[in-house]
Legacy VTK file of the C-alpha trace (Angstrom):
# vtk DataFile Version 3.0
C-alpha trace
ASCII
DATASET POLYDATA
POINTS 335 float
13.437 33.754 -6.889
14.531 32.435 -3.504
13.373 29.018 -2.442
11.008 28.808 0.504
12.707 29.914 3.705
13.687 27.144 6.092
13.626 27.465 9.869
16.888 26.633 11.614
16.373 25.920 15.311
19.394 23.756 16.066
22.822 23.704 14.431
25.725 21.318 14.906
29.170 22.929 14.736
32.096 20.568 14.154
35.675 20.890 15.413
34.872 23.519 18.027
38.504 23.563 19.133
39.424 25.306 15.869
40.114 29.028 15.441
36.796 29.877 13.777
34.601 28.129 16.356
34.247 30.996 18.824
32.678 33.506 16.410
30.554 30.805 14.749
29.063 29.758 18.087
28.548 33.342 19.279
26.836 34.519 16.100
24.584 31.480 15.843
23.438 32.117 19.403
22.778 35.786 18.560
20.316 34.456 15.988
18.525 32.421 18.644
19.859 29.115 17.331
20.545 26.250 19.699
24.153 25.132 19.175
25.503 21.603 19.496
29.291 21.278 19.418
31.606 18.369 18.748
35.330 17.725 18.609
37.750 14.811 18.576
39.005 15.807 22.035
37.129 15.630 25.354
35.154 18.654 26.470
37.537 19.607 29.281
40.250 20.113 26.651
38.100 22.529 24.627
37.366 26.055 25.902
34.237 26.458 23.754
32.675 23.227 25.032
31.096 25.297 27.819
29.629 27.757 25.302
27.472 25.249 23.402
24.167 23.793 24.545
25.441 20.221 24.254
28.910 18.837 23.532
29.958 15.481 22.058
33.343 13.890 21.587
33.469 12.215 18.170
35.876 9.931 16.271
38.508 11.340 13.932
36.990 12.346 10.600
39.642 10.216 8.895
37.760 7.187 10.253
35.181 7.887 7.567
31.931 6.013 8.127
32.498 5.720 11.875
32.722 9.517 12.081
29.751 10.109 9.761
27.586 7.617 11.660
28.350 9.366 14.934
27.439 12.748 13.454
24.176 11.290 12.133
23.452 9.828 15.569
24.004 13.239 17.213
21.781 14.917 14.633
18.954 12.492 15.353
19.351 12.734 19.120
19.531 16.552 19.180
17.067 17.227 16.316
19.748 19.074 14.349
18.579 21.108 11.358
21.962 22.108 9.918
25.660 21.258 10.193
28.376 23.921 9.980
31.692 22.295 9.103
34.909 23.976 10.296
37.730 21.809 8.877
38.623 20.504 5.439
38.931 16.836 6.358
35.430 16.884 7.860
34.120 18.544 4.697
35.691 15.770 2.620
34.074 13.009 4.666
30.636 14.556 5.176
30.507 15.415 1.474
30.666 11.690 0.693
27.642 11.046 2.948
25.395 13.799 1.573
22.551 11.420 0.744
22.369 10.059 4.287
22.139 13.545 5.777
19.568 14.639 3.215
17.440 11.585 4.008
17.672 12.495 7.696
16.426 16.011 6.988
19.739 17.647 7.922
21.126 20.501 5.826
24.847 20.136 5.185
26.058 23.745 4.923
28.748 23.133 2.321
29.168 23.982 -1.359
27.883 21.364 -3.787
29.777 18.140 -4.433
31.248 19.296 -7.767
32.511 22.566 -6.285
34.098 20.748 -3.348
35.809 18.346 -5.730
37.522 21.252 -7.479
38.352 23.265 -4.379
39.833 20.354 -2.446
42.189 19.334 -5.259
44.794 22.009 -5.971
45.542 20.452 -9.368
41.909 20.651 -10.458
41.593 24.202 -9.142
44.632 25.375 -11.098
43.445 23.823 -14.369
39.874 25.051 -13.857
40.846 28.656 -13.144
43.378 28.628 -15.979
40.735 27.380 -18.422
38.425 30.202 -17.283
41.155 32.841 -17.451
40.615 34.172 -13.906
42.468 34.312 -10.614
46.070 34.223 -11.901
46.527 30.843 -10.172
50.002 29.714 -9.170
51.234 27.044 -11.640
50.577 23.616 -10.125
52.067 20.345 -11.356
51.987 16.731 -10.232
55.313 16.126 -8.514
55.717 12.733 -10.156
55.641 14.391 -13.591
58.379 16.933 -12.877
62.074 16.757 -13.767
64.326 17.863 -10.861
66.994 18.906 -13.374
64.648 21.350 -15.117
63.321 23.157 -12.030
64.221 26.610 -10.824
64.678 26.495 -7.048
63.323 27.072 -4.463
59.995 25.297 -5.042
57.064 24.376 -2.817
55.919 20.768 -2.447
52.683 19.861 -0.657
49.775 17.378 -0.742
47.286 18.029 -3.539
44.485 18.164 -0.959
46.485 19.493 1.971
45.228 21.769 4.710
46.760 24.123 7.273
50.225 23.775 5.691
50.366 20.098 6.701
52.940 18.213 4.649
54.263 21.411 3.051
58.001 21.521 2.268
60.280 24.120 0.740
62.863 22.515 -1.524
65.932 24.700 -2.092
68.110 22.621 -4.410
68.281 19.742 -6.842
69.909 17.523 -4.211
67.144 18.274 -1.694
64.570 17.399 -4.334
66.224 14.086 -5.149
66.277 13.187 -1.442
62.603 14.113 -1.119
61.641 12.030 -4.155
63.340 8.968 -2.692
61.297 8.942 0.520
57.795 10.116 -0.377
54.738 8.731 -2.189
54.746 11.057 -5.187
51.104 10.410 -6.066
49.943 12.615 -3.188
52.098 15.661 -3.902
52.048 18.688 -6.150
54.774 21.176 -6.971
54.489 24.953 -7.222
57.064 27.702 -7.796
58.017 29.705 -4.707
56.651 33.252 -4.856
57.976 35.800 -2.397
55.289 38.135 -1.126
52.444 38.753 1.327
49.630 36.331 2.127
46.236 37.843 1.331
43.203 36.052 2.712
39.716 36.824 1.399
36.499 35.731 3.091
33.747 35.269 0.515
30.077 34.419 0.990
27.867 33.783 -2.032
24.245 32.765 -2.412
24.218 30.573 -5.494
20.560 30.982 -6.476
20.727 34.788 -6.566
24.431 35.447 -7.117
24.542 37.815 -4.119
28.143 37.967 -2.920
30.048 39.711 -0.142
33.837 39.901 0.148
36.282 41.063 2.839
40.062 41.113 2.303
42.875 41.037 4.829
46.661 40.982 4.734
48.175 38.505 7.159
51.037 40.153 9.027
51.818 37.366 11.506
50.847 33.703 11.134
51.148 30.468 13.057
53.272 27.686 11.506
50.078 26.036 10.219
48.973 29.166 8.393
46.484 30.852 10.745
46.744 34.632 10.905
47.315 36.135 14.348
47.868 39.749 13.295
46.144 41.158 10.215
45.195 44.295 8.346
41.656 44.389 6.959
41.520 46.462 3.784
39.449 47.261 0.710
40.622 46.549 -2.833
37.814 46.878 -5.417
39.763 45.032 -8.142
40.605 42.076 -5.902
37.059 41.989 -4.550
35.579 41.866 -8.048
37.998 39.120 -9.051
36.959 37.084 -6.006
33.286 37.544 -6.867
33.986 36.276 -10.377
35.935 33.264 -9.090
33.139 32.440 -6.638
30.626 32.637 -9.467
32.438 30.325 -11.884
33.140 27.856 -9.074
29.451 27.841 -8.153
30.162 28.683 -4.534
27.239 28.552 -2.126
27.966 29.689 1.425
31.111 31.048 3.029
34.552 30.065 1.739
38.054 31.436 1.966
40.427 32.323 -0.875
44.167 32.647 -0.329
46.510 34.653 -2.537
50.150 35.637 -2.592
50.600 39.288 -3.462
53.932 39.067 -5.250
56.606 41.674 -5.650
54.945 42.360 -9.011
51.803 43.414 -7.026
49.796 40.689 -8.790
47.504 38.549 -6.634
48.407 34.947 -7.446
45.707 32.571 -6.213
46.887 29.738 -3.965
43.716 27.917 -2.981
40.063 27.939 -2.023
39.196 26.562 1.407
35.517 25.518 1.252
34.712 26.456 4.863
35.161 29.339 7.294
38.705 30.644 7.491
40.479 30.500 10.829
40.373 34.295 10.812
36.721 34.800 9.871
36.232 36.660 13.157
38.526 39.401 11.824
36.089 39.984 8.967
33.123 39.952 11.324
34.825 42.549 13.520
35.444 44.709 10.456
31.721 44.921 9.790
30.293 41.888 7.979
28.693 38.874 9.685
29.845 35.949 7.567
28.382 33.391 9.978
24.785 34.586 9.772
25.011 35.126 6.040
26.565 31.709 5.486
23.522 30.169 7.124
21.225 32.333 4.973
22.660 30.702 1.862
20.960 27.492 3.008
17.722 28.856 4.462
16.463 30.881 1.500
16.895 34.259 3.206
18.524 37.166 1.359
22.093 38.106 2.185
22.857 41.359 3.943
24.177 43.924 1.509
27.686 44.743 2.645
28.225 48.286 3.868
31.589 50.035 3.990
34.204 47.819 5.609
36.343 49.516 8.239
40.009 49.234 7.351
41.798 48.264 10.546
44.582 46.298 12.174
43.467 43.408 14.386
45.628 41.167 16.584
44.591 37.891 18.192
45.605 36.773 21.679
45.149 33.570 23.602
43.127 33.456 26.801
42.946 30.812 29.507
39.736 29.139 30.752
39.122 26.673 33.551
37.101 23.882 31.970
36.956 21.438 34.860
38.018 21.303 38.514
38.943 17.860 39.839
37.664 16.813 43.238
40.356 16.406 45.894
41.527 12.805 46.173
41.052 11.180 49.546
38.408 13.675 50.614
35.882 12.209 53.076
32.720 11.074 51.399
LINES 1 336
335 0 1 2 3 4 5 6 7 8 9 10 11 12 13 14 15 16 17 18 19 20 21 22 23 24 25 26 27 28 29 30 31 32 33 34 35 36 37 38 39 40 41 42 43 44 45 46 47 48 49 50 51 52 53 54 55 56 57 58 59 60 61 62 63 64 65 66 67 68 69 70 71 72 73 74 75 76 77 78 79 80 81 82 83 84 85 86 87 88 89 90 91 92 93 94 95 96 97 98 99 100 101 102 103 104 105 106 107 108 109 110 111 112 113 114 115 116 117 118 119 120 121 122 123 124 125 126 127 128 129 130 131 132 133 134 135 136 137 138 139 140 141 142 143 144 145 146 147 148 149 150 151 152 153 154 155 156 157 158 159 160 161 162 163 164 165 166 167 168 169 170 171 172 173 174 175 176 177 178 179 180 181 182 183 184 185 186 187 188 189 190 191 192 193 194 195 196 197 198 199 200 201 202 203 204 205 206 207 208 209 210 211 212 213 214 215 216 217 218 219 220 221 222 223 224 225 226 227 228 229 230 231 232 233 234 235 236 237 238 239 240 241 242 243 244 245 246 247 248 249 250 251 252 253 254 255 256 257 258 259 260 261 262 263 264 265 266 267 268 269 270 271 272 273 274 275 276 277 278 279 280 281 282 283 284 285 286 287 288 289 290 291 292 293 294 295 296 297 298 299 300 301 302 303 304 305 306 307 308 309 310 311 312 313 314 315 316 317 318 319 320 321 322 323 324 325 326 327 328 329 330 331 332 333 334
């Protein structure tokens, strides 16, 4: 049985300069929700700052308590009911201040603390999925525990809690590995074998109290250097969709998350990671026929999820568009 439905009048959306912000803001507004936006950069640097009802510049999330305190201050000032988090580092920080937000009556629209702990640590995710026998996760080892002489190159090295391909390196030889080991703090890095293949991104929304789950898959044809798809093919794959539903269930996902896979030359989907927030390409899935933004919010209000209808298989390409955000007054103009 669903819990009592909660009324969401005002939502705070973080990092509104990110790829997913536009569709999140638009779809919240379609639901009659007042939207507050924030970002680490000033409003005139952010196109979507003019599309929210109020905008705030905030500290870097890496500043921890300073960032969390500012978000709490905004929530109190704007009477925020819920926070939608768009980047991993913000999820990490806000997750550690759950009690403060709960005491303030603000719903943090993130998976539970235990789920986040697994999803944000690629080592934990690999061992968890392996123990459950699902997902065909890519083997993941602590770099400090590996022997450069025993590896088959190339390999991939990245932070255990990395995001957007930050800190990712491809190591092609034993000599390259030895040079890397001499200059880096090994405690922060993991090692994975390099798999040649296509990146498959799957948007998943699950309501934990009922188990209702919706899934949309896409193949990323072109990507930015930090891993955001700019040209994709949305497709249906019943086997992959069922596997994603099972993974979401055993992880205890609540809300919208994003799974990434490599479809290898063996046609097996090898799971790379779970990003516990909207993907940068969630608008692609919305355009294909399923509103992940509205249904993400429903996971925290007690409303039932929409049952997914047939997804339209399609190619979608993203372009950039320019906006004037501020016009400076002419200097020296008579007052």
